[in-house]
C-alpha positions as CSV (number, residue, x, y, z in Angstrom):
1,M,75.1,36.9,244.5
2,M,75.7,40.7,244.1
3,K,79.0,41.6,242.3
4,I,81.1,44.5,243.3
5,N,84.3,45.5,241.5
6,L,87.6,45.5,243.2
7,S,87.9,49.3,243.4
8,I,84.8,49.5,245.5
9,I,85.9,46.7,247.8
10,L,89.2,48.5,248.4
11,F,87.4,51.8,248.9
12,I,85.0,50.4,251.5
13,F,88.0,48.8,253.3
14,C,89.8,52.1,253.4
15,L,86.8,53.7,255.0
16,A,87.4,51.7,258.2
17,N,89.8,54.3,259.3
18,V,87.9,57.5,258.4
19,S,87.0,58.4,261.9
20,T,90.5,57.9,263.2
21,G,92.1,60.5,261.0
22,K,94.8,58.0,259.9
23,E,96.7,58.8,256.7
24,E,95.8,55.5,255.1
25,Q,92.2,56.4,254.6
26,A,92.7,57.8,251.1
27,V,90.9,56.3,248.2
28,P,93.2,53.9,246.1
29,S,94.7,56.0,243.3
30,A,94.2,53.2,240.8
31,S,90.4,53.6,241.1
32,K,88.6,55.3,238.2
33,D,85.4,55.7,240.2
34,K,84.4,59.0,241.7
35,F,83.3,58.7,245.3
36,I,80.7,60.6,247.2
37,G,80.7,60.3,251.0
38,V,77.5,61.2,252.9
39,F,77.5,61.7,256.6
40,V,74.0,61.6,258.1
41,S,73.3,62.7,261.6
42,L,70.0,61.1,262.6
43,A,67.3,63.6,263.8
44,D,67.0,63.4,267.5
45,N,64.3,65.3,269.4
46,K,65.8,64.6,272.8
47,N,69.4,65.3,272.2
48,Q,69.6,68.0,269.4
49,G,68.4,71.5,269.2
50,I,66.0,70.8,266.4
51,V,62.4,71.9,266.0
52,P,60.6,68.8,267.4
53,V,59.3,66.4,264.8
54,P,56.9,63.5,265.4
55,E,58.4,61.0,267.9
56,A,58.6,58.1,265.4
57,I,60.8,60.0,263.0
58,G,62.7,61.9,265.7
59,N,64.3,59.0,267.5
60,G,68.0,59.2,267.0
61,D,68.5,55.5,267.8
62,D,66.1,54.2,265.1
63,P,67.5,54.8,261.6
64,E,64.7,52.8,259.9
65,K,62.1,55.4,260.7
66,N,64.3,58.4,261.1
67,L,63.5,61.6,259.2
68,Y,67.0,61.8,257.7
69,W,67.4,58.1,256.9
70,G,64.3,55.9,256.7
71,T,61.6,58.2,255.5
72,A,60.7,58.8,251.8
73,D,63.1,61.7,251.5
74,G,65.7,60.3,253.9
75,L,68.9,58.8,252.5
76,K,67.9,55.2,252.6
77,G,64.3,55.9,251.8
78,F,65.1,58.0,248.7
79,F,68.1,56.1,247.2
80,D,66.7,52.6,247.8
81,K,63.6,53.5,245.7
82,S,65.4,55.4,243.1
83,K,65.5,53.6,239.7
84,R,68.9,55.1,238.8
85,W,70.8,54.3,241.9
86,K,71.8,50.6,242.4
87,L,72.3,49.3,245.9
88,L,75.7,47.6,246.1
89,E,76.4,47.0,249.7
90,K,74.6,47.6,253.1
91,Q,75.5,47.2,256.7
92,E,72.5,47.0,259.1
93,V,74.3,46.0,262.3
94,A,75.5,49.0,264.4
95,K,79.2,49.5,264.7
96,G,79.6,52.0,267.5
97,D,77.8,55.2,266.7
98,V,77.4,54.3,263.0
99,L,74.1,52.5,263.0
100,R,73.8,51.9,259.2
101,T,75.8,52.1,256.0
102,R,74.8,51.9,252.4
103,T,76.7,51.9,249.1
104,Y,75.1,52.8,245.8
105,R,76.2,53.3,242.2
106,L,74.6,55.8,239.8
107,E,73.5,54.0,236.6
108,N,75.7,54.4,233.5
109,S,78.4,56.2,235.5
110,N,81.5,55.8,237.5
111,V,79.9,57.5,240.6
112,V,79.7,55.5,243.8
113,L,77.9,56.9,246.9
114,F,78.8,55.7,250.4
115,A,76.4,56.8,253.2
116,Q,76.7,56.4,257.0
117,A,73.9,57.0,259.5
118,Y,75.2,58.2,262.9
119,R,73.3,57.9,266.1
120,G,71.5,61.2,267.1
121,T,73.6,61.6,270.2
122,A,76.8,61.3,268.2
123,I,76.2,64.4,266.1
124,R,79.5,65.8,267.3
125,K,81.3,62.7,266.0
126,C,79.4,62.8,262.8
127,I,80.5,66.4,262.0
128,Q,84.1,65.5,263.1
129,D,84.2,62.6,260.8
130,F,82.8,64.7,258.0
131,E,85.5,67.3,258.5
132,L,88.2,64.6,258.7
133,A,87.1,63.2,255.4
134,V,87.4,66.7,253.9
135,Q,90.8,67.2,255.3
136,S,92.1,63.8,254.1
137,G,90.6,63.9,250.7
138,T,88.9,60.6,251.2
139,Y,86.2,61.4,248.7
140,D,85.7,63.4,245.6
141,L,82.5,64.9,247.1
142,V,81.7,65.0,250.8
143,V,78.2,65.7,252.1
144,Y,76.8,66.4,255.6
145,I,73.1,65.9,256.2
146,G,71.4,66.7,259.5
147,H,71.0,69.3,262.2
148,N,73.5,72.2,262.3
149,G,75.2,71.0,265.5
150,L,77.6,74.0,265.3
151,M,74.6,76.1,266.4
152,D,74.6,74.2,269.7
153,F,78.3,73.5,270.5
154,N,81.8,74.6,269.7
155,L,83.9,72.1,267.8
156,P,87.7,72.5,267.2
157,L,89.0,71.8,263.7
158,P,90.8,68.6,263.2
159,E,94.6,68.8,263.7
160,K,96.5,69.2,260.4
161,S,97.5,65.9,258.9
162,G,100.0,67.3,256.4
163,R,98.5,65.2,253.6
164,Q,95.4,65.4,251.5
165,A,94.8,62.9,248.7
166,K,92.6,65.4,246.7
167,I,90.7,68.6,247.2
168,P,87.1,67.5,247.7
169,D,83.9,69.3,246.8
170,C,81.7,69.9,249.9
171,I,78.0,70.1,250.4
172,V,76.4,70.9,253.8
173,L,72.7,70.4,254.0
174,C,71.6,71.8,257.3
175,C,70.2,75.1,258.5
176,K,72.3,78.2,257.7
177,S,75.3,76.1,256.9
178,E,77.3,78.8,255.0
179,A,77.7,80.9,258.1
180,Y,78.9,78.0,260.2
181,F,80.8,75.7,257.8
182,K,82.1,77.5,254.8
183,T,85.2,79.0,256.4
184,R,86.0,75.8,258.3
185,L,85.8,73.7,255.1
186,E,88.1,76.1,253.3
187,K,90.6,75.9,256.1
188,L,90.5,72.1,255.9
189,G,91.3,72.2,252.2
190,G,87.8,71.6,250.9
191,H,85.9,73.3,248.0
192,P,82.4,74.5,249.2
193,L,79.9,73.7,246.5
194,L,76.5,74.0,248.0
195,M,75.6,75.7,251.3
196,T,72.5,77.1,252.8
197,T,71.5,80.6,254.1
198,Q,68.2,79.8,255.8
199,F,66.4,77.3,258.0
200,M,65.6,74.3,255.7
201,Y,64.8,70.7,255.3
202,P,67.9,68.6,254.4
203,G,66.3,66.0,252.2
204,S,68.6,63.6,250.4
205,F,66.7,64.3,247.1
206,I,68.9,67.4,246.9
207,V,72.1,65.2,246.5
208,D,70.4,63.3,243.7
209,A,69.3,66.5,242.0
210,I,72.7,68.0,241.7
211,V,74.8,64.9,240.9
212,E,74.8,65.4,237.1
213,N,75.9,69.0,237.5
214,W,78.7,67.8,239.8
215,I,79.8,65.1,237.3
216,N,79.9,67.6,234.5
217,G,82.0,70.0,236.6
218,D,79.3,72.8,236.6
219,N,79.9,75.8,238.7
220,P,78.2,76.4,242.1
221,G,75.7,78.7,240.4
222,K,74.2,75.9,238.3
223,I,74.3,73.5,241.2
224,R,72.4,76.0,243.3
225,E,69.8,76.3,240.5
226,S,69.3,72.5,240.3
227,A,69.1,72.3,244.1
228,G,66.5,75.1,244.1
229,V,64.3,73.4,241.5
230,A,64.3,70.1,243.4
231,Y,63.6,71.9,246.7
232,S,60.8,73.9,245.2
233,K,59.0,70.8,244.0
234,N,59.5,68.9,247.3
235,Q,58.5,71.8,249.6
236,K,55.9,73.2,247.2
237,I,57.3,76.7,247.3
238,S,58.2,79.1,244.5
239,A,61.4,78.4,242.6
240,K,62.7,81.9,243.5
241,S,62.2,81.2,247.2
242,A,63.7,77.7,247.0
243,V,66.9,79.0,245.2
244,G,67.2,81.6,248.0
245,V,67.5,78.8,250.5
246,F,71.0,78.1,249.1
247,S,73.9,80.5,249.2
248,E,75.4,82.2,246.2
249,I,78.9,80.9,246.1
250,K,81.2,82.8,243.8
251,E,84.5,81.5,242.5
């Protein structure tokens, strides 16, 4: 039977209230683990303003085949096959708009990654929950992967909670995310770490590529370089072009 330490059990239990905005969603302070929360909005040809992809990978109700979850570079597809990420916990029964969840630990580290796959029609809720997690400080690093829904609709910022457990680092992997998300995240108390300037493919391999930089506390410039190298290899474009996909965040 798979063993999971107490801090992870407590952490997953606390996540039950992430979408509600309740104060008690914060990570237990006794935990020595560093937590990454990944919010994945499944690609949906019919209900999102994306460039249409093949029907099988663009069905927002089918995470197992979805471009951003089940394919080789999707969250589940990539991390399940990775030799350095160990699967600790999974939920494959839908709970409302969250169709799947997965929890991984990076080998030889104190880093735990918790990912949620949201139904394609629930992209608004996915972004709302992502921003609530930033505001509350639920995670040490908060990541959004999917279509840039803010290109399609207006979304009010979450109401101020008056309490933030920690200032989280933030990554938004979607097209032109800096222009749409950076200011919002700063207002919510987040620390933007990796954003994009162009139309791009938000593959989960990017998260894996920058995790050591993040653990080491590297600046956004180094994280941008690592993301660019990974993106160059995956998309088979020049390193210079790939780095240019990501914004230059100065501190």
